Chimera marker file (.cmm) of the C-alpha trace (Angstrom):
<marker_set name="trace">
<marker id="1" x="108.168" y="94.733" z="106.764" r="1" g="1" b="0" radius="0.5"/>
<marker id="2" x="108.255" y="97.432" z="104.092" r="1" g="1" b="0" radius="0.5"/>
<marker id="3" x="110.100" y="100.706" z="104.445" r="1" g="1" b="0" radius="0.5"/>
<marker id="4" x="106.744" y="102.462" z="104.869" r="1" g="1" b="0" radius="0.5"/>
<marker id="5" x="105.817" y="100.095" z="107.707" r="1" g="1" b="0" radius="0.5"/>
<marker id="6" x="109.086" y="101.010" z="109.403" r="1" g="1" b="0" radius="0.5"/>
<marker id="7" x="108.382" y="104.752" z="109.136" r="1" g="1" b="0" radius="0.5"/>
<marker id="8" x="104.903" y="104.356" z="110.637" r="1" g="1" b="0" radius="0.5"/>
<marker id="9" x="106.277" y="102.176" z="113.439" r="1" g="1" b="0" radius="0.5"/>
<marker id="10" x="108.908" y="104.812" z="114.237" r="1" g="1" b="0" radius="0.5"/>
<marker id="11" x="106.159" y="107.441" z="114.483" r="1" g="1" b="0" radius="0.5"/>
<marker id="12" x="103.872" y="105.246" z="116.639" r="1" g="1" b="0" radius="0.5"/>
<marker id="13" x="106.746" y="104.379" z="118.965" r="1" g="1" b="0" radius="0.5"/>
<marker id="14" x="108.087" y="107.934" z="119.147" r="1" g="1" b="0" radius="0.5"/>
<marker id="15" x="111.543" y="107.169" z="117.797" r="1" g="1" b="0" radius="0.5"/>
<marker id="16" x="112.265" y="110.853" z="117.164" r="1" g="1" b="0" radius="0.5"/>
<marker id="17" x="115.927" y="110.638" z="116.132" r="1" g="1" b="0" radius="0.5"/>
<marker id="18" x="115.380" y="107.764" z="113.717" r="1" g="1" b="0" radius="0.5"/>
<marker id="19" x="112.251" y="109.372" z="112.282" r="1" g="1" b="0" radius="0.5"/>
<marker id="20" x="114.066" y="112.691" z="111.812" r="1" g="1" b="0" radius="0.5"/>
<marker id="21" x="116.923" y="110.921" z="110.029" r="1" g="1" b="0" radius="0.5"/>
<marker id="22" x="114.456" y="109.286" z="107.629" r="1" g="1" b="0" radius="0.5"/>
<marker id="23" x="112.801" y="112.638" z="106.865" r="1" g="1" b="0" radius="0.5"/>
<marker id="24" x="116.186" y="114.299" z="106.437" r="1" g="1" b="0" radius="0.5"/>
<marker id="25" x="117.142" y="111.499" z="104.000" r="1" g="1" b="0" radius="0.5"/>
<marker id="26" x="114.119" y="112.226" z="101.807" r="1" g="1" b="0" radius="0.5"/>
<marker id="27" x="111.075" y="110.434" z="103.221" r="1" g="1" b="0" radius="0.5"/>
<marker id="28" x="108.001" y="112.648" z="102.819" r="1" g="1" b="0" radius="0.5"/>
<marker id="29" x="107.265" y="114.406" z="106.090" r="1" g="1" b="0" radius="0.5"/>
<marker id="30" x="103.549" y="114.042" z="105.288" r="1" g="1" b="0" radius="0.5"/>
<marker id="31" x="103.689" y="110.331" z="104.422" r="1" g="1" b="0" radius="0.5"/>
<marker id="32" x="100.354" y="108.649" z="105.226" r="1" g="1" b="0" radius="0.5"/>
<marker id="33" x="99.320" y="105.023" z="105.604" r="1" g="1" b="0" radius="0.5"/>
<marker id="34" x="96.420" y="103.256" z="103.898" r="1" g="1" b="0" radius="0.5"/>
<marker id="35" x="93.984" y="104.818" z="106.404" r="1" g="1" b="0" radius="0.5"/>
<marker id="36" x="95.297" y="108.304" z="105.752" r="1" g="1" b="0" radius="0.5"/>
<marker id="37" x="97.081" y="108.541" z="109.103" r="1" g="1" b="0" radius="0.5"/>
<marker id="38" x="100.152" y="110.720" z="108.647" r="1" g="1" b="0" radius="0.5"/>
<marker id="39" x="103.389" y="110.275" z="110.533" r="1" g="1" b="0" radius="0.5"/>
<marker id="40" x="102.387" y="113.360" z="112.526" r="1" g="1" b="0" radius="0.5"/>
<marker id="41" x="98.966" y="111.890" z="113.338" r="1" g="1" b="0" radius="0.5"/>
<marker id="42" x="100.572" y="108.712" z="114.677" r="1" g="1" b="0" radius="0.5"/>
<marker id="43" x="103.305" y="110.435" z="116.687" r="1" g="1" b="0" radius="0.5"/>
<marker id="44" x="100.993" y="113.038" z="118.199" r="1" g="1" b="0" radius="0.5"/>
<marker id="45" x="98.112" y="110.648" z="118.959" r="1" g="1" b="0" radius="0.5"/>
<marker id="46" x="100.465" y="108.343" z="120.826" r="1" g="1" b="0" radius="0.5"/>
<marker id="47" x="101.806" y="111.254" z="122.891" r="1" g="1" b="0" radius="0.5"/>
<marker id="48" x="105.332" y="111.390" z="121.532" r="1" g="1" b="0" radius="0.5"/>
<marker id="49" x="106.347" y="115.012" z="121.996" r="1" g="1" b="0" radius="0.5"/>
<marker id="50" x="109.870" y="114.750" z="120.585" r="1" g="1" b="0" radius="0.5"/>
<marker id="51" x="108.735" y="112.896" z="117.468" r="1" g="1" b="0" radius="0.5"/>
<marker id="52" x="105.849" y="115.344" z="117.017" r="1" g="1" b="0" radius="0.5"/>
<marker id="53" x="108.228" y="118.298" z="117.270" r="1" g="1" b="0" radius="0.5"/>
<marker id="54" x="110.743" y="116.652" z="114.926" r="1" g="1" b="0" radius="0.5"/>
<marker id="55" x="108.038" y="116.285" z="112.281" r="1" g="1" b="0" radius="0.5"/>
<marker id="56" x="106.615" y="119.775" z="112.790" r="1" g="1" b="0" radius="0.5"/>
<marker id="57" x="110.012" y="121.472" z="112.587" r="1" g="1" b="0" radius="0.5"/>
<marker id="58" x="110.619" y="119.595" z="109.334" r="1" g="1" b="0" radius="0.5"/>
<marker id="59" x="107.423" y="120.979" z="107.836" r="1" g="1" b="0" radius="0.5"/>
<marker id="60" x="104.734" y="118.391" z="108.584" r="1" g="1" b="0" radius="0.5"/>
<marker id="61" x="101.290" y="119.821" z="107.835" r="1" g="1" b="0" radius="0.5"/>
<marker id="62" x="99.303" y="119.784" z="111.095" r="1" g="1" b="0" radius="0.5"/>
<marker id="63" x="96.015" y="120.130" z="109.212" r="1" g="1" b="0" radius="0.5"/>
<marker id="64" x="96.152" y="116.943" z="107.129" r="1" g="1" b="0" radius="0.5"/>
<marker id="65" x="93.131" y="114.834" z="108.063" r="1" g="1" b="0" radius="0.5"/>
<marker id="66" x="92.989" y="111.061" z="107.831" r="1" g="1" b="0" radius="0.5"/>
<marker id="67" x="90.367" y="109.130" z="105.855" r="1" g="1" b="0" radius="0.5"/>
<marker id="68" x="87.876" y="109.582" z="108.709" r="1" g="1" b="0" radius="0.5"/>
<marker id="69" x="88.322" y="113.369" z="108.705" r="1" g="1" b="0" radius="0.5"/>
<marker id="70" x="90.325" y="113.425" z="111.936" r="1" g="1" b="0" radius="0.5"/>
<marker id="71" x="93.244" y="115.818" z="112.376" r="1" g="1" b="0" radius="0.5"/>
<marker id="72" x="96.256" y="115.480" z="114.672" r="1" g="1" b="0" radius="0.5"/>
<marker id="73" x="94.914" y="118.353" z="116.795" r="1" g="1" b="0" radius="0.5"/>
<marker id="74" x="91.534" y="116.674" z="117.325" r="1" g="1" b="0" radius="0.5"/>
<marker id="75" x="93.365" y="113.488" z="118.320" r="1" g="1" b="0" radius="0.5"/>
<marker id="76" x="95.522" y="115.372" z="120.811" r="1" g="1" b="0" radius="0.5"/>
<marker id="77" x="92.424" y="117.047" z="122.257" r="1" g="1" b="0" radius="0.5"/>
<marker id="78" x="90.751" y="113.633" z="122.567" r="1" g="1" b="0" radius="0.5"/>
<marker id="79" x="93.807" y="112.408" z="124.477" r="1" g="1" b="0" radius="0.5"/>
<marker id="80" x="93.994" y="115.639" z="126.517" r="1" g="1" b="0" radius="0.5"/>
<marker id="81" x="97.703" y="116.060" z="125.772" r="1" g="1" b="0" radius="0.5"/>
<marker id="82" x="98.337" y="119.757" z="126.404" r="1" g="1" b="0" radius="0.5"/>
<marker id="83" x="101.994" y="119.724" z="125.304" r="1" g="1" b="0" radius="0.5"/>
<marker id="84" x="101.106" y="118.219" z="121.935" r="1" g="1" b="0" radius="0.5"/>
<marker id="85" x="98.097" y="120.513" z="121.523" r="1" g="1" b="0" radius="0.5"/>
<marker id="86" x="100.303" y="123.553" z="122.111" r="1" g="1" b="0" radius="0.5"/>
<marker id="87" x="102.984" y="122.301" z="119.693" r="1" g="1" b="0" radius="0.5"/>
<marker id="88" x="100.406" y="121.696" z="116.962" r="1" g="1" b="0" radius="0.5"/>
<marker id="89" x="98.822" y="125.124" z="117.491" r="1" g="1" b="0" radius="0.5"/>
<marker id="90" x="102.252" y="126.792" z="117.422" r="1" g="1" b="0" radius="0.5"/>
<marker id="91" x="102.822" y="125.226" z="114.009" r="1" g="1" b="0" radius="0.5"/>
<marker id="92" x="99.516" y="126.375" z="112.533" r="1" g="1" b="0" radius="0.5"/>
<marker id="93" x="97.000" y="123.657" z="113.385" r="1" g="1" b="0" radius="0.5"/>
<marker id="94" x="93.450" y="124.857" z="112.688" r="1" g="1" b="0" radius="0.5"/>
<marker id="95" x="91.134" y="124.133" z="115.649" r="1" g="1" b="0" radius="0.5"/>
<marker id="96" x="88.131" y="124.177" z="113.298" r="1" g="1" b="0" radius="0.5"/>
<marker id="97" x="89.517" y="121.687" z="110.774" r="1" g="1" b="0" radius="0.5"/>
<marker id="98" x="88.376" y="118.096" z="110.524" r="1" g="1" b="0" radius="0.5"/>
<marker id="99" x="85.322" y="116.172" z="111.561" r="1" g="1" b="0" radius="0.5"/>
<marker id="100" x="84.895" y="116.311" z="114.400" r="1" g="1" b="0" radius="0.5"/>
<marker id="101" x="87.094" y="119.358" z="114.793" r="1" g="1" b="0" radius="0.5"/>
<marker id="102" x="89.339" y="119.892" z="117.789" r="1" g="1" b="0" radius="0.5"/>
<marker id="103" x="86.827" y="122.450" z="119.064" r="1" g="1" b="0" radius="0.5"/>
<marker id="104" x="83.934" y="119.993" z="118.701" r="1" g="1" b="0" radius="0.5"/>
<marker id="105" x="85.989" y="117.280" z="120.404" r="1" g="1" b="0" radius="0.5"/>
<marker id="106" x="86.787" y="119.545" z="123.362" r="1" g="1" b="0" radius="0.5"/>
<marker id="107" x="83.108" y="120.502" z="123.654" r="1" g="1" b="0" radius="0.5"/>
<marker id="108" x="82.011" y="116.864" z="123.423" r="1" g="1" b="0" radius="0.5"/>
<marker id="109" x="84.168" y="115.985" z="126.431" r="1" g="1" b="0" radius="0.5"/>
<marker id="110" x="83.386" y="119.135" z="128.420" r="1" g="1" b="0" radius="0.5"/>
<marker id="111" x="86.971" y="120.397" z="128.281" r="1" g="1" b="0" radius="0.5"/>
<marker id="112" x="86.394" y="124.104" z="128.930" r="1" g="1" b="0" radius="0.5"/>
<marker id="113" x="90.133" y="124.562" z="129.512" r="1" g="1" b="0" radius="0.5"/>
<marker id="114" x="90.877" y="123.278" z="126.024" r="1" g="1" b="0" radius="0.5"/>
<marker id="115" x="87.985" y="125.210" z="124.464" r="1" g="1" b="0" radius="0.5"/>
<marker id="116" x="89.528" y="128.402" z="125.846" r="1" g="1" b="0" radius="0.5"/>
<marker id="117" x="92.927" y="127.443" z="124.443" r="1" g="1" b="0" radius="0.5"/>
<marker id="118" x="91.481" y="126.599" z="121.020" r="1" g="1" b="0" radius="0.5"/>
<marker id="119" x="89.366" y="129.764" z="120.704" r="1" g="1" b="0" radius="0.5"/>
<link id1="1" id2="2" r="1" g="1" b="0" radius="0.2"/>
<link id1="2" id2="3" r="1" g="1" b="0" radius="0.2"/>
<link id1="3" id2="4" r="1" g="1" b="0" radius="0.2"/>
<link id1="4" id2="5" r="1" g="1" b="0" radius="0.2"/>
<link id1="5" id2="6" r="1" g="1" b="0" radius="0.2"/>
<link id1="6" id2="7" r="1" g="1" b="0" radius="0.2"/>
<link id1="7" id2="8" r="1" g="1" b="0" radius="0.2"/>
<link id1="8" id2="9" r="1" g="1" b="0" radius="0.2"/>
<link id1="9" id2="10" r="1" g="1" b="0" radius="0.2"/>
<link id1="10" id2="11" r="1" g="1" b="0" radius="0.2"/>
<link id1="11" id2="12" r="1" g="1" b="0" radius="0.2"/>
<link id1="12" id2="13" r="1" g="1" b="0" radius="0.2"/>
<link id1="13" id2="14" r="1" g="1" b="0" radius="0.2"/>
<link id1="14" id2="15" r="1" g="1" b="0" radius="0.2"/>
<link id1="15" id2="16" r="1" g="1" b="0" radius="0.2"/>
<link id1="16" id2="17" r="1" g="1" b="0" radius="0.2"/>
<link id1="17" id2="18" r="1" g="1" b="0" radius="0.2"/>
<link id1="18" id2="19" r="1" g="1" b="0" radius="0.2"/>
<link id1="19" id2="20" r="1" g="1" b="0" radius="0.2"/>
<link id1="20" id2="21" r="1" g="1" b="0" radius="0.2"/>
<link id1="21" id2="22" r="1" g="1" b="0" radius="0.2"/>
<link id1="22" id2="23" r="1" g="1" b="0" radius="0.2"/>
<link id1="23" id2="24" r="1" g="1" b="0" radius="0.2"/>
<link id1="24" id2="25" r="1" g="1" b="0" radius="0.2"/>
<link id1="25" id2="26" r="1" g="1" b="0" radius="0.2"/>
<link id1="26" id2="27" r="1" g="1" b="0" radius="0.2"/>
<link id1="27" id2="28" r="1" g="1" b="0" radius="0.2"/>
<link id1="28" id2="29" r="1" g="1" b="0" radius="0.2"/>
<link id1="29" id2="30" r="1" g="1" b="0" radius="0.2"/>
<link id1="30" id2="31" r="1" g="1" b="0" radius="0.2"/>
<link id1="31" id2="32" r="1" g="1" b="0" radius="0.2"/>
<link id1="32" id2="33" r="1" g="1" b="0" radius="0.2"/>
<link id1="33" id2="34" r="1" g="1" b="0" radius="0.2"/>
<link id1="34" id2="35" r="1" g="1" b="0" radius="0.2"/>
<link id1="35" id2="36" r="1" g="1" b="0" radius="0.2"/>
<link id1="36" id2="37" r="1" g="1" b="0" radius="0.2"/>
<link id1="37" id2="38" r="1" g="1" b="0" radius="0.2"/>
<link id1="38" id2="39" r="1" g="1" b="0" radius="0.2"/>
<link id1="39" id2="40" r="1" g="1" b="0" radius="0.2"/>
<link id1="40" id2="41" r="1" g="1" b="0" radius="0.2"/>
<link id1="41" id2="42" r="1" g="1" b="0" radius="0.2"/>
<link id1="42" id2="43" r="1" g="1" b="0" radius="0.2"/>
<link id1="43" id2="44" r="1" g="1" b="0" radius="0.2"/>
<link id1="44" id2="45" r="1" g="1" b="0" radius="0.2"/>
<link id1="45" id2="46" r="1" g="1" b="0" radius="0.2"/>
<link id1="46" id2="47" r="1" g="1" b="0" radius="0.2"/>
<link id1="47" id2="48" r="1" g="1" b="0" radius="0.2"/>
<link id1="48" id2="49" r="1" g="1" b="0" radius="0.2"/>
<link id1="49" id2="50" r="1" g="1" b="0" radius="0.2"/>
<link id1="50" id2="51" r="1" g="1" b="0" radius="0.2"/>
<link id1="51" id2="52" r="1" g="1" b="0" radius="0.2"/>
<link id1="52" id2="53" r="1" g="1" b="0" radius="0.2"/>
<link id1="53" id2="54" r="1" g="1" b="0" radius="0.2"/>
<link id1="54" id2="55" r="1" g="1" b="0" radius="0.2"/>
<link id1="55" id2="56" r="1" g="1" b="0" radius="0.2"/>
<link id1="56" id2="57" r="1" g="1" b="0" radius="0.2"/>
<link id1="57" id2="58" r="1" g="1" b="0" radius="0.2"/>
<link id1="58" id2="59" r="1" g="1" b="0" radius="0.2"/>
<link id1="59" id2="60" r="1" g="1" b="0" radius="0.2"/>
<link id1="60" id2="61" r="1" g="1" b="0" radius="0.2"/>
<link id1="61" id2="62" r="1" g="1" b="0" radius="0.2"/>
<link id1="62" id2="63" r="1" g="1" b="0" radius="0.2"/>
<link id1="63" id2="64" r="1" g="1" b="0" radius="0.2"/>
<link id1="64" id2="65" r="1" g="1" b="0" radius="0.2"/>
<link id1="65" id2="66" r="1" g="1" b="0" radius="0.2"/>
<link id1="66" id2="67" r="1" g="1" b="0" radius="0.2"/>
<link id1="67" id2="68" r="1" g="1" b="0" radius="0.2"/>
<link id1="68" id2="69" r="1" g="1" b="0" radius="0.2"/>
<link id1="69" id2="70" r="1" g="1" b="0" radius="0.2"/>
<link id1="70" id2="71" r="1" g="1" b="0" radius="0.2"/>
<link id1="71" id2="72" r="1" g="1" b="0" radius="0.2"/>
<link id1="72" id2="73" r="1" g="1" b="0" radius="0.2"/>
<link id1="73" id2="74" r="1" g="1" b="0" radius="0.2"/>
<link id1="74" id2="75" r="1" g="1" b="0" radius="0.2"/>
<link id1="75" id2="76" r="1" g="1" b="0" radius="0.2"/>
<link id1="76" id2="77" r="1" g="1" b="0" radius="0.2"/>
<link id1="77" id2="78" r="1" g="1" b="0" radius="0.2"/>
<link id1="78" id2="79" r="1" g="1" b="0" radius="0.2"/>
<link id1="79" id2="80" r="1" g="1" b="0" radius="0.2"/>
<link id1="80" id2="81" r="1" g="1" b="0" radius="0.2"/>
<link id1="81" id2="82" r="1" g="1" b="0" radius="0.2"/>
<link id1="82" id2="83" r="1" g="1" b="0" radius="0.2"/>
<link id1="83" id2="84" r="1" g="1" b="0" radius="0.2"/>
<link id1="84" id2="85" r="1" g="1" b="0" radius="0.2"/>
<link id1="85" id2="86" r="1" g="1" b="0" radius="0.2"/>
<link id1="86" id2="87" r="1" g="1" b="0" radius="0.2"/>
<link id1="87" id2="88" r="1" g="1" b="0" radius="0.2"/>
<link id1="88" id2="89" r="1" g="1" b="0" radius="0.2"/>
<link id1="89" id2="90" r="1" g="1" b="0" radius="0.2"/>
<link id1="90" id2="91" r="1" g="1" b="0" radius="0.2"/>
<link id1="91" id2="92" r="1" g="1" b="0" radius="0.2"/>
<link id1="92" id2="93" r="1" g="1" b="0" radius="0.2"/>
<link id1="93" id2="94" r="1" g="1" b="0" radius="0.2"/>
<link id1="94" id2="95" r="1" g="1" b="0" radius="0.2"/>
<link id1="95" id2="96" r="1" g="1" b="0" radius="0.2"/>
<link id1="96" id2="97" r="1" g="1" b="0" radius="0.2"/>
<link id1="97" id2="98" r="1" g="1" b="0" radius="0.2"/>
<link id1="98" id2="99" r="1" g="1" b="0" radius="0.2"/>
<link id1="99" id2="100" r="1" g="1" b="0" radius="0.2"/>
<link id1="100" id2="101" r="1" g="1" b="0" radius="0.2"/>
<link id1="101" id2="102" r="1" g="1" b="0" radius="0.2"/>
<link id1="102" id2="103" r="1" g="1" b="0" radius="0.2"/>
<link id1="103" id2="104" r="1" g="1" b="0" radius="0.2"/>
<link id1="104" id2="105" r="1" g="1" b="0" radius="0.2"/>
<link id1="105" id2="106" r="1" g="1" b="0" radius="0.2"/>
<link id1="106" id2="107" r="1" g="1" b="0" radius="0.2"/>
<link id1="107" id2="108" r="1" g="1" b="0" radius="0.2"/>
<link id1="108" id2="109" r="1" g="1" b="0" radius="0.2"/>
<link id1="109" id2="110" r="1" g="1" b="0" radius="0.2"/>
<link id1="110" id2="111" r="1" g="1" b="0" radius="0.2"/>
<link id1="111" id2="112" r="1" g="1" b="0" radius="0.2"/>
<link id1="112" id2="113" r="1" g="1" b="0" radius="0.2"/>
<link id1="113" id2="114" r="1" g="1" b="0" radius="0.2"/>
<link id1="114" id2="115" r="1" g="1" b="0" radius="0.2"/>
<link id1="115" id2="116" r="1" g="1" b="0" radius="0.2"/>
<link id1="116" id2="117" r="1" g="1" b="0" radius="0.2"/>
<link id1="117" id2="118" r="1" g="1" b="0" radius="0.2"/>
<link id1="118" id2="119" r="1" g="1" b="0" radius="0.2"/>
</marker_set>
């Protein structure tokens, strides 16, 4: 396992303290894997609130899309994770960014509650 593999595993598993220590030691907060999934994308998509917040408070860009054009916010909308959606929005996530955007994703799944939040 490479160091990069370890960082992505920490994000996927929500190991917030370990992930924060790696970022604090110099790992790029916007590190992305070979599919363009950032640490923030992995932590937020898998519903890890503490890891998501650790990355956001350390400056992770919530608008970085992966190679498929998906943003962390669109992923959180797809999952319906209100806590993560709110954290991403608080840190500047753009509901119109990506393809499909978070707004388009909410509309696709008939989530009027989320459409109101994103507008």
